[in-house]
Steps between C-alpha positions, in 0.01 A plus 500: 500500500122460511303512822384142436858376493586696815201346672604153385857537625400632841202282588523198726808297586810615305753274670782344295712229663850448360673180616872451449719192529863607501839343565737783410268801536416566132137388529452701818638813337283453191188441712570819693531703178173360365333586830601864458366509144164357607384822669477673160235243405287567806622182672601469864793259477639280776827317437526163680799278569376148415662378819251707700179419306237260634376281214142529628514878453544459123132418453403849619728681255325632188814626326834318525828555316777245557868578445709189562856395421630145461771359724752244379358222285138608487442535875287754682699778675536449875238758599239341268547136599248489787226681307557272201459190717182643654358589157550137397365350823158351572373830641606712202267802460238552230607790275184530290473869600866579430631678190873445452808524281857377543844646424765226517871580538765247403819423311501329159832336584302265726295217352183575701474863398251702712356176638376650829299770322355241263394288799321792670328593173374145451401452866296822523309389189440153647359659817246696296680831451434710189813593304463857372836509320729223378809428705825664395827305538798732551871422460770659719457827307141532617440877515334556162275189482395546862418868440291409192315236700427746782366759253251242369420332832421812704220638274345152498511484878353851514219379271385257771209682663428539869308171501791305352363469144732567205367766260692445178356810330666726760860385436576717197363823648690447826826425316458803271437729795815392690724486188402859418649613831185488710491387861181413680628651825582833334184522292256411775660688788257744661558869441688667786298704745562871541680428826729254323568748223595767749752268663680409176798714405397512134662773295235740370513527124773235490549229239355150527846380602514750787157389618612136486813582704292645785195275519443233763770342714842638399707356783848364428691302761882497483677240717874521561746247636826675581823419681708810430225753423523507118169321445327722757628817333394378157153406628456850641593656163253277318230599749554868424501440126173301517287811558572616144317188381195569717597234754482527880823332607554330836858388573525203739797354686476120458586467868174464692288502185188277519517251214122447501443864399660432159186327375309829511757700303444556127841658434828394663861591418785320675851643537727245665874460540690175554711438808811281500472174309149541362323563832209730573594826677431499874186713479346269236573163660181470709272607214672255264440213743134601535456525122624142466285356780176305465307814592640708213224708334371469146619790283262439211388864512852644536704661223871519576854562380840456665822703500786285631825655626817294518868466421628294206815415695283260701393170353130529590450838336172673599373171644261659753323704233475193277343306789236769563423518129443125477307480828253773403438317173456168683236662723300610195627856453506660154842630394452822302869580436789252493737505795814712464824375657727793592873490573664734753466786249122474507385857432440478125338154472280561803388838360401340169311225685327757723347694209377183330369345823313814608336539158377141516383534860311816406326299226334283767156657530309586816343153506839326492490395132806559280416699186796436269388754240533781758876460551607694191228761554623562855859535381391746230300695759809543718714596200260778404258316275492530123555879474772582247649841428386626160623859504769473229468590131482132413236435765738319734763615745745265666469572873799623694583224746649635820669297769641568842867597493735272690842573646697203371857392568615335175805268505628380163762230442795621287767296321781633280617220270816693401632544853327197652358720777157455650299689759176686567385852418235653722259786433232659719206600281144628522301314234131442419387157616358408159835549323638174361841366601613535138406869507703538820808353328452728200471801731822399683684462172380837368551708814760325717735264316502458123719187527228301679437195280182292483284338234244753378199454277120487504329447834437133421843427349574141613877560517490784753460272805686618812488433874332759725500438876568133434214457253559440129273734301447673168590858603274662242194329646588545868407814694705639788204477736465128423864399548667746740523387863400734780675505837388760755354717224818490289483334156788302355581331168805280442545444126733218392567300183311179433662230718654190348656658192833660410489877557626695197466848646288644782152346459564332163534119516600256225173333390644280225448185708123543458534500120725194514252307712207596280684413178568148632127420473346368178221679309158402621339402171567449130250693289530267201351205688259686723124444490284811483388771261706599199604866485754689289747487791458122530279265696352646819352255745145576613398487864199593713524846654490372859780247437712757317459748786600241759814406305588865441469583871766241584763714323341835576797683651690806380857397572653152492807647669285617793336158531839324493627732773235362739685167513767436764647226279590708193825656633638161607396259224624602153323204337156602633283641220309723744136560599414707191607221265329240721175696473546547125552126447207413725262729311601326179455154652146591612408634155279233334617611154857381554620178338587199714859518376543859615317429824745217572796731425372763743428245772854372453633853555280543807611170653872550430750584774474866400121488491231533764670260743784748541257742670505352850292761684210682333438716808778739391292567189151504654590771752539756218144630493223397263738431209718277717197306627378443144840391369551271800160337445574421134847371588345270759266364231801439276694328779201280584469393137872425471510294819186311400637415155845416635376197698791359705784601272578842643810386687733206487415440864124539460229759451515850646204531735348743749497350848371638826666446836315567826691657783368621833598853603583592858150650527358151448354584160563289193702669226467369143837560338540445127819318402604585144663292229499162672545181305393142548746211505764374747771745392252785480381445858849569630519815291168614641658546842712785362250682278274797566345526843644162600852639480407805705347286771781243510770765511323675786373819336162614634342844507373473854790326668270213599545128446627423154280197431329218686651205317657372179201289402313794345808593298564155351143370472250788515132416550300437183 
């Protein structure tokens, strides 16, 4: 960047005012993100809630960006109403010195789409403002158009000089500089003094990545909310691990922690358990109340991630962690890694989250700016960089991977179909932690008992699924260290056949039901009538790469048997086609190349009694790691589509709906309990009293022994 451009971007007033009008929080979040981007353009951004802006102050603002949503039928959001009235009053300010642009958020399902944003755009022009960039009107999926608007609006705002005059010839050079990876703060920062250099723990002769990992502020703050000590212990482990990433970790007990200090923290990790029915642990209660008060700090400069600990046997699984995750986002924080929700066996998922979270936190530079391109470089640095052994005759040697040996107690289910006897064999072994479960079974068969029977094959063989410590896995792809449970330093593996099927012998289960279910579905297209390109094999439909990838990812799983085993419904409903077939049908329905006839056939299969409606609880699927979350998400999309298309014909008594019933716990807090599979209609209302949570409450079953419910009104006529 030339010295002239540096001088231009640093001279005079560089203030950018971003005003948001928001009803649900989307505009506020978008305004906060734009404010963070502005610093790269040499702008000093201030994000304003419209409800706190004096209309008279607008006349003194040289650069203004407006992000405003529309409420209801073309109305201003609540926080923008007063400012809008003032801007249309007799004393409305003169904006002849103001350069502006507007991003309008709305919903095309409403007649007056983005009306509030259109009104602000028109009113600023009427008051004399100069529009630097045309307004953008965004639908509910606003991320991409809003991002494009911001990329064009910010260089234009940066091209307004210190005297408030727009210099059109500067726009292109500013945009090129930032798009090429430049940042005004980084490029114009003064060189460190010798005293500063002496105080930095920079590695002599180290790589650029090592230098990055030790420059500037490297503090990481880890907050834990713990009832039984698990979250505290995990936070301590993460703190020790952080030093490998060049981070100075500080572990804080949430009890007594000053909420106002959060605003000055660039990197924050939260490890929080859930107590009872979705309540905060005792040591986190006071901080949670403070974080939700009127004096809660802005976290616009804070990068965060959350590890939530819980127990799936409770209805509000990991609720406390979910609350912290949402609250940090509401306060303007930037989430670098998605929250992980851990069950009681939290070691493996929390360890995976820890490595990802620390790498992302380490990629936040010394000035508090996240550098996304550094994440992979930091991971490579910790893994030993790009050095590859080349000592062999062919120029490449596969490295010898060593792993810590574990003393493992292996219990294997045995069943003799001839005698009808069943039991358990147990072996005490010393095995390398990186050995797969399938290799363990092979070793047992070769050295201990040749009659041990299990399905063998390649590591990714979809038919080899078994249960290990209660988790259904592909044994060839599962390492001992990832699946074995440790109690007081002793490792244990309980290997059993896949549940829900007829055991043939030992770990071998009859899988024919999966073939029967799959064969009941019709083929997804007829090549003879398909539009596309003609090849020797037939007609192949053409599709954009991005669309094809998205459709492919829906069915991107190794074993349909493994996916089906995630469902709690499969063993008890022989007519249910299963999650794998649901996902397969849904991917075909979403394929734009499919004919309407075939689409209707697949939707009919999805909406049948053995289709998606037979899966009553997707949480049993979503708790199975990343694959389970992905499958659950696509199944939810399929269920939503089926229910939307089914109108009010889903039941002879009415439509199946999701209703919420409010009950007050003994602590005085409101508990939102989801009641499943309710129906509308006079006969259905009576049935509702004996379904799901309603039945549990009416029959007197509670987890805490407290009052069952406060009244029948919420059961029969829940609030809208």
